[in-house]
C-alpha positions as CSV (number, residue, x, y, z in Angstrom):
1,X,-22.9,15.1,5.0
2,X,-21.9,13.4,8.3
3,X,-19.7,9.9,8.2
4,X,-19.6,7.7,10.5
5,X,-17.2,8.4,13.3
6,X,-17.5,12.3,13.0
7,X,-17.5,14.1,16.3
8,X,-20.2,17.0,16.6
9,X,-18.3,19.6,19.2
10,X,-21.2,22.3,19.9
11,X,-25.0,22.2,19.6
12,X,-27.6,19.7,18.2
13,X,-27.4,18.3,15.0
14,X,-29.9,16.4,12.9
15,X,-29.1,14.2,10.3
16,X,-30.5,12.1,8.2
17,X,-29.3,8.7,6.6
18,X,-28.3,8.8,3.0
19,X,-26.9,5.1,2.1
20,X,-27.3,2.1,3.7
21,X,-26.0,-1.7,3.3
22,X,-23.5,-2.0,0.2
23,X,-23.5,2.1,-0.2
24,X,-22.1,2.8,3.2
25,X,-18.6,3.9,3.3
26,X,-17.8,1.4,5.8
27,X,-19.2,-1.2,3.0
28,X,-17.3,0.4,0.8
29,X,-13.8,0.0,3.0
30,X,-14.3,-3.4,3.2
31,X,-14.5,-3.9,-0.6
32,X,-11.6,-2.1,-0.6
33,X,-9.3,-4.5,1.4
34,X,-11.0,-7.1,-0.4
35,X,-9.9,-6.2,-3.7
36,X,-6.4,-5.5,-2.2
37,X,-6.1,-9.3,-0.8
38,X,-7.3,-10.1,-4.0
39,X,-5.5,-8.3,-7.2
40,X,-1.9,-9.8,-8.1
41,X,0.6,-7.5,-7.3
42,X,4.0,-7.7,-9.7
43,X,5.6,-10.2,-7.5
44,X,2.8,-12.7,-7.4
45,X,2.8,-12.5,-11.2
46,X,6.3,-12.7,-11.6
47,X,5.5,-16.1,-9.5
48,X,3.5,-17.1,-11.3
49,X,5.1,-16.7,-15.0
50,X,8.1,-18.4,-13.3
51,X,5.8,-21.3,-11.8
52,X,3.8,-21.6,-15.5
53,X,7.3,-22.6,-16.9
54,X,9.0,-24.2,-14.2
55,X,6.3,-26.9,-13.3
56,X,6.4,-27.8,-17.1
57,X,10.2,-28.3,-16.8
58,X,9.9,-30.2,-13.5
59,X,7.4,-32.2,-14.7
60,X,9.9,-33.0,-17.9
61,X,12.7,-34.1,-15.8
62,X,10.9,-36.6,-13.9
63,X,9.3,-38.2,-16.7
64,X,13.0,-38.5,-17.9
65,X,14.6,-39.3,-14.7
66,X,12.0,-42.2,-14.4
67,X,12.6,-43.6,-18.3
68,X,16.2,-43.5,-16.8
69,X,16.4,-45.0,-13.9
70,X,13.9,-47.7,-15.7
71,X,15.5,-48.5,-18.6
72,X,19.1,-47.9,-17.3
73,X,18.8,-48.3,-13.6
74,X,20.5,-51.5,-11.4
75,X,17.0,-53.9,-10.2
76,X,14.6,-53.5,-9.2
77,X,14.9,-50.8,-11.8
78,X,11.0,-50.1,-11.1
79,X,11.2,-49.0,-7.6
80,X,14.8,-47.2,-8.6
81,X,12.6,-45.0,-11.3
82,X,9.8,-44.2,-8.9
83,X,11.8,-43.3,-6.0
84,X,14.1,-41.1,-8.1
85,X,11.1,-39.8,-9.5
86,X,9.2,-38.7,-6.6
87,X,12.2,-37.2,-5.5
88,X,13.1,-34.9,-8.2
89,X,9.2,-34.2,-8.3
90,X,9.9,-33.4,-3.9
91,X,13.1,-31.2,-4.4
92,X,11.5,-29.3,-7.0
93,X,7.8,-28.4,-6.0
94,X,7.2,-24.9,-6.8
95,X,4.7,-24.6,-3.9
96,X,6.1,-22.7,-1.5
97,X,6.8,-20.1,-4.2
98,X,2.8,-20.1,-5.7
99,X,1.4,-19.9,-2.2
100,X,4.0,-17.8,-0.1
101,X,3.2,-14.6,-2.1
102,X,-0.8,-14.6,-1.7
103,X,-0.2,-15.7,1.6
104,X,1.9,-13.0,2.7
105,X,-0.7,-10.5,1.2
106,X,-3.8,-11.5,2.7
107,X,-1.6,-11.3,5.7
108,X,-0.3,-7.8,5.0
109,X,-3.4,-6.4,4.0
110,X,-5.6,-8.3,7.0
111,X,-3.1,-7.1,9.8
112,X,-2.7,-3.5,8.4
113,X,-6.9,-3.7,8.1
114,X,-6.7,-4.6,11.9
115,X,-4.2,-1.5,12.7
116,X,-6.2,1.1,10.7
117,X,-4.2,1.2,7.9
118,X,-5.9,0.4,4.1
119,X,-4.4,-1.0,1.2
120,X,-6.0,0.1,-1.8
121,X,-3.8,-2.5,-4.1
122,X,-1.3,-5.6,-2.7
123,X,0.9,-3.5,-5.0
124,X,1.2,-1.3,-2.4
125,X,3.0,-3.3,-0.3
126,X,6.1,-4.0,-2.3
127,X,5.8,0.3,-2.3
128,X,5.9,0.5,1.3
129,X,8.9,-1.9,1.1
130,X,11.4,0.4,-0.7
131,X,9.8,3.6,0.9
132,X,12.3,5.7,3.0
133,X,10.3,9.2,3.8
134,X,6.2,9.9,4.5
135,X,5.3,13.3,3.2
136,X,1.7,14.6,4.2
137,X,0.3,17.5,3.1
138,X,-1.9,19.7,5.9
139,X,-4.9,17.5,5.8
140,X,-3.4,14.4,5.3
141,X,-2.9,13.6,9.1
142,X,-2.4,9.9,10.3
143,X,-4.3,9.2,13.7
144,X,-5.2,6.4,15.8
145,X,-9.0,7.3,15.6
146,X,-7.8,10.2,18.7
147,X,-5.4,12.6,17.4
148,X,-2.0,13.1,18.9
149,X,1.5,14.5,18.5
150,X,3.9,11.6,18.9
151,X,6.9,13.2,17.2
152,X,8.7,16.5,16.7
153,X,11.6,17.2,14.6
154,X,13.7,20.7,13.9
155,X,16.9,21.6,12.0
156,X,19.7,22.4,13.9
157,X,18.0,22.8,17.0
158,X,15.4,25.5,17.0
159,X,12.9,23.5,18.5
160,X,11.9,26.4,20.8
161,X,11.7,28.4,17.8
162,X,9.3,26.6,15.9
163,X,6.5,25.5,18.8
164,X,6.7,29.0,19.2
165,X,5.7,29.7,15.9
166,X,3.5,26.3,16.3
167,X,1.8,27.7,18.7
168,X,0.7,30.8,17.8
169,X,-0.3,29.5,14.1
170,X,-2.7,27.1,16.4
171,X,-4.0,30.2,19.0
172,X,-5.7,31.6,15.5
173,X,-7.0,28.1,14.1
174,X,-10.9,27.3,14.4
175,X,-10.0,24.1,14.2
176,X,-11.6,21.3,16.2
177,X,-8.2,19.8,16.4
178,X,-6.6,22.8,17.1
């Protein structure tokens, strides 16, 4: 199977399209990004739960505020009741909490996709924030579409020994990147 972006290093290549449209790898990647943006991670679920309790409580407090100012406030009591009620609603507005989390997730997954990093789930962003180490197996190479070594660290100053051993292994490899 030849996947889009495959590089033919030598010789002719004959192939037949096995998938088109929604069945292509690109279409599946787009669907994965859309799913990640639409899915609610744990932080969004928590924000929804808090907002679900917070909104009714704020409305109740606003109603009580209106009733108290209307019944016991100075003249013109109706004006003061409206002003204080609207003040309670404006100060306690959960809009920022309800909108900030999904907006941050959409922007983050979109920016990641622009940079070639795809998130299957929005919850991966929370995990990523806590991450301090990345461990990759031999096939887990991270690239920008053109593989290159960006960093090399050896323990206890043995850089030359490690580089010599890596070069010896690479010289015998038939891998196209070697």
